[in-house]
N, C-alpha and C positions, 0 to 999 in steps of 0.2 A: 347618432344613436349610441347608447351605452350597451356594451355586450357584457353579460355576466361571465364569471369564471366557469370553466368547463367542469364537468362532473368527473371525479377521479375515484379510483378504487378506495373503499373505506370511508368515503364522504357520507355526510348525514343528509337524509331526505326527510323533510317535514310534510306530513299529510293532514289535510283539513278538508272540510266541505263548506261551501258557501251557499248551498241551496237546500235540498231536501234532507230530512233526517235519515241517518243510516239505519235501516231496519231490515229484517229478514225479507227476501234472501240476499239482499245487497250486503248485509253484514258479513256473510260467509265469503262473498267474492272479495270484499275489501281485506278481510283478515288473511285470506289465502294469498292475495297480491302482496300484502306487507310481508308475509312470511317468505315469499319468493325473493323479494328485494333484499331481505336479510341474508338469504342463502347466496345471493349474488355478491355479498360482501359489503353491503351498505348498512349503515346505522339508520334507524327510523325513529322519528319523534311523531307520536300520534297526537294530533290536536284535540282540544277539549270538545270541538264540535262533533267529533265522531260518536260521542255518547250523549249529545244534547238533542232535545226535541221540544219544539214549540208549535204544536199543531202540525202544519205541513212544512215547517222549516227546521233546520238544525240549530235552533236557538234564535234569539232576537237579532235584528240587524247589528246592534251594538256588540252582542256576544260573538257573532260571526266575524265582524271586523277585528275585534280584540284578539281572536284566535289567529287570524291571518297576520295581524301586526306582530304578535309574539314570535311568529316564525320569521317574519321579515327582519326583526331586530336581533334574532339569535345568531350570533357570529359563527356558531358551529354548523348552521344549515347552509348547504350549497344549492339544493333543489327543493322547491315547494311544489307539491303535486296535489291536485284535487283527488278526493277519494272516489267521487262519482259526480254526476250532473244533477239536474233537477229543473227548477222553474224560477227561482226568486233571487238569484245572485245579485241582480241589479239593485236590490234593496240596500246594499251596503255602499253603493257608489258615492252617495253624498257624505258618507262618513270617512271615506278613504283619504289618507294623507299621501298624496303623490310625491311630494318632496321627500318624505321619509322613505318611500320605496326607491326613489332615485338615489338617495344617499346610502342605501343598503342593497346594491344590485345583486340579485340572485336569479337563477333559472326558475321561472314560474311557468307551470305547464298544466294543461287540462284540455278538455274538449266538451262540446255540447253547451250546456247553460253557461259555463265559465267564459264562453265567447264574450259575454257582456262585461267581463273584468279584464280579459287579456288585451282586447283592443284599446280600451281607455288607458290601461297602464302603459302600453306602448306609446300612445299618443301624448299622454299628460306627463309621464315620468321619463319619456325618451329612453325607455329600456326595452330591448328586444324581449318579447315573450314567445311562448311556444304553444301552438295548437297541436297537442299530442296526447300522450297516454294519461289515464287515471291510474291511481294505485290499483283499482280493481282489474285493470287491463292485464296485470301480471299474474292473475290467477292461473295456475298451471292447467286448469280445465277449460280455460277460455279458448275456444277453437280458432279464434281469429288472431291469436298471438303465437307466432312461431319464429323461425329463423329470420324471416324478412324483417319482422318488427324488432328483434334483438339487434340485427345488423344496423338498422336505421336509428335505433336508440343510441347505439355507439357512434355511428357516423356523424350524427347531428350534435349530440351533447357531450361526447367523450373524446372522440378522435377526429375532429373536423378538419377538412381542408377546404380551400376556396379557389376556384369554383368547385361546387360539389353537385354531382348529378343525383337526383332522386330516382332510383330504379323503379320500374313498374312492378306492381304486385299482381296485376291482371292486364290483359290487353287494353290499351287506351284507344279513344276514338277522337278524331278531329271533327268537331261540329262546325267550325269555321276556321279556315287556314290562316296562317300568318304567325308572327312572333311579337313578343312584347317584353319589355323590361320595366321593373318598378318594385317598390317595396310591397311586401305581402300584407294584406288586410283581409279579415273575414272570419269564417267559422260556420256555425250552424245557422241556416237561413232564418228560421223562425225566432231564434234568439237575437241575431244581429238586427232584425227589424225593430226590436225593443229599444235600440239606441237612436233610431231616427227621431229627430226633433228635440233631442236632449242635449245638454252641454257636452256630452261624451260621444256624440255622433262622430264616426271616423271622418278623417280628411281623406276623400276619395281620389284626389287629384293625382293622376299618373300612377295609380296603384294597380297591382295585380290582385283582383278580388277572387278569393277562393270561397266556395260554398259547398255545404253538404246538408242533409236533413234526414229526419226520421219520422215515420208515421204521419206525414203531412200529405193529405190527398192532393191530386193535381189542382183542384179548384183553389185550395189554399196556397199552394206553391205559386200559382198565378197571382193571387192576391198579394203575397209577399214580394214577388219580383216586381209587380206593378207598383207597389208602394216604394220600393227602392228606385224604380224608374222615375216616378213622379217627384221623388225627393232629390233627383238630379245625380244620383250615384253613377248611373251608367253613362251619363254625359261626360264624366270625368275620368273613368278608369282606363287603363291601357290594355288590359286583358282579363279574361275570365277563366278560372280554373275550377272545374267541378269535381267533387269527390262522390262518394256513394250516397245515394238517396234510398235509404233502407225502408222497405214496406211503405212507400209513398203511393198508396193506391186507395181507392174508395171502394170498400167492400160492399157497402149498401147500394151503391149506384155504379156497377161495373161499366155501364155504358158512358160514364163520365171520365173514364180513365184515359185521358189524352196522354199519349206517349211523351215522356219527359223531353226528348229531343225536339219533338214537334212544338211542345209548350214553350221551351226556352227560346228556340229560334224564331217563333212567332212573336213573343213578347219583345224580343230584342232585335227584331228584323231590321230596324232602321239604323243599327250601328254596324261598324265594320271591324271592331276589335276581335282578336282571335279567341276562340272558345275551345278548350281542351277538356274532354271528359275522361275521368279516371275512376278507379276504385282504391286509390292509394291513401285515403284518409276518410274518416267518418265513423258513424255508428255501425257496429257489427261488420267491421271492415279491418283489413290490415292498416297499419298506420306508419307513416313517416312524419315525424314532427315538422311542422311548418313554422319558421321563425317570423312572427309578426313584427313588422318594422324593419326587417332585413331585406336587402335588395335581392331580387331573383329574376329569373327569365323563364318564360314558357315559349315553346315553339310548337304550335298546334300541328303544323304541317309535318314536322319530324317527330311529333308526340314525345317531346322531351321537356323535362323540368330541371332547372338548376338553381341552386343557391349561390349567388355570385360573390358574396363577401362573408367574412367570418361572423358567425352568430354567437360563438363563445370564445373565450380567450384562454 
């Protein structure tokens, strides 16, 4: 795997969106986040997609790819960060030039819907990508961003060592004991499912699969996990790392709210890989960036997560 250059003081960060248009109140969150990044000493280039709108997307697929490409080929840019998430980032996959991305390695980071870009880039370009912060995450009023997040932003992207332990932001739970090593793959469950059966479906073999989700009721989490199961993903992975599942309840049918632990262990009952539950990444959660394509280790019995090799240089 190719590892990008680390982020240094004074470096340039490029911000774009591959999904929904940036509209109020998201506009204010993104603007506040960009202002804070500048206060932290970084230069920021704002992509054209931050002001584009085509119905429910931030421009056409071609416009979104061209904006991303302009940041990829800009030699001043060290880190490319999504502004926010959305629903339709996968529309640009068939336009993407993975060789161009490979030839211009940069830190590429986001979470939620960018799941459908970060995993294919890691697989097709052989470039480590990062499931981490949006630009909006840096909004000073964002209650989930504090010293933990700043510390791990630095530890993973600016001052890394290997092996590196990801500290817990909240108490962790061992849902099935054991340990596993493998490259990280994953992201938001409902977005990851969109890659199944496409040319950009992840290679699951020997991987540590990490998953989180938002506003997905238990019935649909069951649907998504079962889809991954039937696609063979769980036959191949080495371990499962779970982040925060935010507001994943059925408000209309509260008697359908099967507890997440019960749901996961039931759907995956035939497997023996370790399962570690955390709140260390996800929506409305603290965040430690997870390097997709980089080798890591989870020890569910010891409730530990490690990044085993350098993810930036």
